[in-house]
N, C-alpha and C positions, 0 to 999 in steps of 0.2 A: 656510824652509821647514822645518826642524826643527822651527823651534821654532810656525810656525805648525800641522803635524801633533802637540802633544805631544810630540815625541819619540819618537812611536811606531817602528816598524821600516821602517826605508828600498823601497820597492818600485818597479819597473823595468816601462818598457811602450813594446812599441814597437810602435808601430800609424800610423797618417797622421799624428793629433796629432806626432807622435815626431822624424813625418819632416819636420815644417813646421819643430820648433824647430833642428831640427838643418843646416834651412838657416839661421836666423838665428842659430846659434850658429856659422855657417861653417866646418862640419864640410863638409872637398872632398866635391865635388861624386863619383867618384870612387868612395869610398866611402859620401856616401848609395845611391848607383844597388844598388851589392851588396850595399844591406840589403832593395832593394825584394823579392827572389824569398822574402825568408822568409814574406812576411804579417803581419798580426795573434798576435805575442803580445800574453800577457794580461799583468796585473802581478805577478809573482813578485821572490826575493831578486838577491843579486845576481851573488852564484854561479852559479842558474840563468838570469841571465838575459849571465853573459858565457857559458857554459857553447850557451845557442842562438846567440848569435855567431859562435861558430866555426864555424858551418855557413854563414857566407857568410866573416870573416875571417879573415885567417891570425895566428896565435898576437901574432904581431913589429907586424901596422896593429893588434888591440885595445889590442895595451900603448899603439903609442903613441899613437890619439888615449882611452884609459880614460879622459879625464877628463871632453871632452864628449858618447862615449856614456853614459858612465851619467847625465850635468848632463840630458840632450836625455830619455833616459827616465822618468829621474828625475821632471822639471817633466811629462811627457805624466803619468805613475801621478798623478800630484797635480794635476792640470788634472782629467784624466779622475773620479776620487775623490767631489773638491770643487774649491771656487776660493773663492779670499779676492775679496771685491766691488770695494770697494775700498780701494787705498793711497795715502796721502801721504805722497810721499817727493822724495829729488831726481830728476834726472834720469840715476845711475851707472846704466847696461848690467841691471845683474845684479837690477834691481826692477824690469826691463817683463815678465820673463812671472808670475810671483807671483800679480797679481791681472785683474778682468776689465776694472776703468779704472783706470789710477795719473795721479792725480792731485798734479800739481807743485806743490815749495812756492816759490810769493810773494816768499818771505823771498830765498831762491834765488837767484833770479833778479834780483833786483833789485842783491842783492850783487854780481854780474856786470857788474851797469855801474859802481854803486860804486867794483869793480878799476879801472875808467880811468881813466888819469891826466894826464892830457892838459899839453900845456907852454904851446898858443898860448890868449892869451883869453878869442879867436873861439871857442874847441873846447871851454872848460872854462865860457863859457857857455848854449853847446849842450847841455852835457852835466846842466851844474843844472836845462834847462828838459825836459829828458825826463825827469829823476828828479824833478823835482814833478810832472808828467801822469802816472808810471808810479804812486805814491802818491794822489796824488788819486785815480784807476781801482783802486786796490786797498783803499781805505777805500768807494769807491762799490760797491765788487763787498760790502763788509763790511756796510752799507747794507741793499743786496740782499736777503741773508743773511736778516736781522730780517723783514722782510714784501715776499718772493718773489712776482713776481704772471707770467706769460705775458710780457708784453711789457714791461718790464721785463727777460730776459730776454734777445729781439727784441734790446731797443735798448743793452744792456750787447757782445752779441755786435757790431752794428754796429759799437761804439767802438772794440773791443778793433780792430778791421781800421784804423781809421783812423788810429790812433792810432801803429798796429803797421803800417802802412807806408808813413807819411812817411820819408825823406829831408834826412839836415839835411850831406852835405857831406862831413863827417866819417867818413873810414872806419872806422875801427875802430867809432863807437861805431851806424853803421850794419849793418853785420855785426852788433854784439849785439842790436840792434834786429831783426834781418829773422831771427835764432835761436827770441827770443822767438815771434816769429808764428809761426812753424815747430812751435810745441809746444800752438797757441790751442786744441786738443781738453786737453788734458791738464791747462793751467791756468785754461778755463772750465769743468772736471766740475761747480763748485758750480752753474751757471747749474739742472743739471738735477736738485743734489741738494747744494741748501740748507744742511744740517748735515755736507756735510765742512770740515773746517778747511782754512781760507785758506794753512798756514803745519803746517812738523813741530816748530815751535823748540822746542816746553814738552819732546821727547823730546830734541832737541839737543844744550839745554841740560842735564838731567837727566845726559847721559854725559858732557857737558864739565866736569864736578863730578868724574868717576871720572879723568881727566885728569887736573885740577892735582893733583885727591891725588894722580895718581900720579907728576909733578914734582916735590914737593916734600916728597915722601916717599920716595920713589927704591925703587916698587915694597916688596910683601912679600919677606916671607922664607923663607916656605913654603907649600905649597898649602893647609894649614887658614888660613894668612893671609891668602892671598887669595880663599877662599871666606867668611871671615867679612866680610873689608871688601864685600864684591860682598852678600853676602844684607843688610846696614846699609845700605848707598849703597842699593839697592835699595828697602826699607824703607822707609827717609826721602824721598825722592822718592815715591815714590808716595801717601803720607799727604802729603804737600805738595800732590800734584795734585785730590786725595779732600775738600782743608781738613778733614785728621783731625791732633786731636797727638802728633806722631809721638813723643813721650815719652812721654804718656800712655798711646799705644800697646801701646811697647815693653814699658813700666812691666805693665798690663794683661797681659799674653802670660805674661811673665816671672814673676807673683805667680798665673797659671792664675788670672783673677780671675774670667773668662770676660765684661766685660759688656760688652764691643767685638768688633765683627764684625768678622768674619775680612777680611783687604781685599783676598780675592779674592771676598769675596763682593759685594763693595761697589764691586767692579766690574766687577761683571758685572751688577751694578742701575744703576751709573752709563752703562754702557753701553744696557741698556732705557728710560732715561730715566724712572726713578722715582727715583732719586737727587738731592736737589738739595746746595747745596755744603755741608756741615758747619761746621758752627762752630771 
């Protein structure tokens, strides 16, 4: 959220939205009930927000549930001022309140199937068949993105129900299939918004580069080293995604040539669809 808000000072709000988020965060019901009489509290800083909570809760209770109280109020203030429309991510719960629509990564969903390790030959054959069907459907979604139609969306929605309603008799596989079906709305955001990527692997791979460097180099020696590593990894991975020569870009900036557009401007152009893949 800090990144989405460009590291603006955090604000906290206690309103109906916050109370609904507290239910999602499973804040104890007795605490939620004590917050009801406070009424709507407009976005404010942390110190003022804690002060407002003290009208309903003891200092001990505030300290005990401080993390959830702040998280729910921060989310409420964020959602009140603005909200990301669509976020492509895995199924981690911390992402659920960040956008109007959560689009789940199909590759993550497929990996859950691949993690199954059946012993019986029959179960192996069943898993292989389900994986073939899964990735076949995935490629049909990719084809739909190139030529989206209302009829195509309806057909793919119906096929999803058919594919993920089947029972194989392999209990672990059936359990995984059922969980995929339960996420239909989040997996098929692409049917209403064809421009949405079907996976977030490009982000995952960029982060993995840093992890591999950390494993081989055993971290950096000081804060400046960490900052330098993060900056250069960010530049290199962003250049790759934009089709920019990273070496040429850094040379341009270090020499103050000013011949190449800053990456942040290129990112905005790509987001607006005004930038093709550069040589």
